[in-house]
N, C-alpha and C positions, 0 to 999 in steps of 0.2 A: 504493500500500499504506499502511495506516495505521501510524504509528510505533508500535513496542513501548513500553510504559512501563516504565522503569527503576525498579525498586522501591526502590532505595537513594538515587538522586539524587546529588548531588556535595556534600553538606554536608562540613564540615570533618572530622567524625567518621568519614565514608566515606573521604576522601582520606588520612586518617591510616593507614588500613589499606593502601590502594592504594600509597601512597609507601614502604611497608615492604618491598614485594615485590621480590625479585631472582631471578636464575637459581638461586642457591644454596637459597632457601627455597621457590621457587615453579615452577622449570622445570629441576630437575636431571635429569629424565628425557630432556631434549632436548639436554643438554650434549655428549654424544659425537657428536651430528650437526652440530656447528657447525665451521667452519674459517675461515681468513683470508679466503677469497674468496666466502663464501656471500652469496646474495641472499635476503632474508627479509622478509616481511610480517607485522606484528604487528597483528592485528585486534581492535578493542576495547581499544586500548592505555591508556586512561585517561591518568594523569599521566606515564606513561612511563618509570618506573624500570626496569621489565624490558626495555623497548625499548632504552634506553641501554646496559644491561648486555650485551644481545645484540650491540649494535653494537661494543662493545670486543673482542669475541670474532671480529669480522669486519672487521679494519682495512682490507683491501683489497676488501671487498664492499659490499653495499648494504642498509640496513636502513630500512624505512619502517614508522611507526606510524600507524594510522588510528582515528579514533573518530567516532561520529555527533555528538558534542556539539562545536560550535565553541568553546564556553566552555572545555572541558577540553582541547582542542587547544592553545589560546592559553596555557593554564597549563602544559602539558607543554613547550611551546617555551621559555616564560619561565623555568621551574624548571630546566631542563636546559641553559640557554644556555651556562653555563660549561663543561659537560663534553661538549656536543654535538661530534661530529667530523664531517667532511665526508661520511662515509658514512651519516649518520643524518638522517632528516626525519621530521616530522609533518604529516599532512593529515587534513582532515575527509573522512569517507568512510563508505559504507553497505555493511554486510556482505552484504546481499541484492543488491547491484548495484556490485560492485568495479570501480573505474574504471581497470582494467588489462587489457591483452590476455591471450589464453590463454598458458599456459606462461611467465608472466613471472618466477617465483620459484622458488628451490630449496626453500624452507620457508615455509609459511603457518603462523603460530602464533596460538592464541587461548587465553587464560587467564581463567577464570571469566566467559566470555561466553555460552555457549549456555544457561545457567540463566535468562538474562534474555530469551530469544528466543521468540516464539510459533511460529516455524517453524524450528526447529534444523537439520532435514534439508536445507531449502532453503539455509540459509546454509553448511552444509558443502559442498553441491553448487557453490556459487560459489567457495569456497576450493579445491575440486578443480579448478575451471575454470583458475583462474590459476596453479596450481603446475605446474612442468614434468613430463614423464614421468620417473619414477625419483625425483622429488622427494617431499617428504613434508607432510602436514598433521598438525601437532601440536596436541592439545587436552587441557586440564586443567580440571576443574570440580569444585567441592565437592559433597557429598551431605549436605544438611541433615538428612534423616531418619536417617543414620548417625552424626550427631554424639553423643557421650556426654560426660557430666560427672559430677563428685563434689566435694562432697557433693550429695545429691539435694535438690531445692527444688521443690515443686509449681508455684511461680511461673515457673520456668524451663520446665517442662512446658507451661505455659500459653503462654509466649513461643513455643515451637516450634510449638504448635497454631496460634497467630495467624499466625505467618509462613507456614505452609503454606496457611492459608486466604487470606492476603493475596496470595500468589504465585498461588493458584489463581483469584483474581478477575482477575488480569492474564493468565490463561491461559499461564503459564510453568511450568517445572518446577523446584522447588526442590531436587529430588533428582537433579539431572543427571548427577552422577557415575556413578550405576549404569546410566544409559542411553546413555552415549556409544558403547559398542561396538554397541548396537542401532542407533543412529542412523547410525553410520559404515558398518555393514554394509549399509545400504540403497543405497550408492553403489559404483560398480565400481573400488575400490581393488585393487591386485594383492596387497597384504599388509597385515595390520593386527595390530599388537602392542599388547597391553593390559597396563597396570600400574597400581599404586595407590601412594599416598603420603599422609602426614598432616602437619598442623600440630598441634603439642602444646604446650599452655600449662600449665606446672606449677611454674615458678619464681616467686618474689615479684615480680620485674620483669615476667615475661610475663603473669602473672595480673593485675597492675594495668594493664597495657597493654590486654589483650583485654577484660577487664571494664569498664574505663572507656570503651573504644571503643563497646562495645555498649550500656552505660548511656546515653551520649550519643546513639547512633543511634537507639535506641528513642524518645527524647523529642524529638529535633530534626530528623531527617532526613526525606527524602520519604517513606520508609516510614512515619513517624508521621503525616504529613499524608494519606497514602492510607488508612490504618487508620481515621482519624476521618471522612474523607469518606464511606467505605463503610459506616460505623456498625458496624465489627467490634468495637470497644472504645471505652471512654470515656478521656478524659485521665487520669482517676484510675488506671484500670488500667495505662496506659502508665507512669505514675509508679511503680507497684508493681513492674512488670517491670524497670524501670530500677534500682530499689533492689535487686531480686534479683541482678542482675549485679554491682552494687557490693558486695553482701554476699558473693557468691561470691568475688570477687577478694581479700576480706579474709581468707578462710579459709587457715590455714597448710598445710593438705592439699588445697587446691583443684587440680583437674585437668579439663582441657577438651581433647578431641580432635576434630579436623575432618578426616574422610577425604576423599580426592579420587580420582576415577577419571582415568586418563591414557591417551591414544591416540597412537601413531605410525602413521599410515596411509600407505603408499607408492602413489603413483599408478602 
């Protein structure tokens, strides 16, 4: 199977976002299912901040974070070395071919993963395989098409159009949040609970963080490289879109909302 193309890559501007994520801001819907003894697989763990947070909630259990990138797994191990407990580990792994027997985990968790996969249903099937009967597959993904912001800026509309076209080139779904229920419904789970949550950036500090993050990502990440390679925009356009995010961040009434779909699917 050809490797899926990760539209963001692992530039510092991307990891700046990933290392911010915790149970509190990115996996609250899963919190009530955690206990001291839970065994959990975190698929597409990235730098591992959510993984380590999950491990602190399962001191007598087992938490494994996997990612396709060996580079990012090394970074996860290094960055979390001081906080790693004996119940937490990181391994290189492929979501389409998980290196675990059937019924290995109580919970399989994936945050912001399916939006980057060409075959999300196949990935969920593999998660279903390795979770035990009565266990859960927990999924959360953003929906780019549902993002809203103020003040309006036609350059931010252009950014959204460009992002949708770029992910379309990679044959992945930028609006994954709205499709999670449909994808999971194609697999024989005994019960599926659907919820939603948001990230909201409206304080001076959060606007500066989110706006600068995207201003850098548009110019410097793998996204920029792919846009230029595919001829979807010129460097001058990327610079303008980067400036749009910096300008938005400077607005005293700036508001940005990122919606997410969430799934708790019981095997």
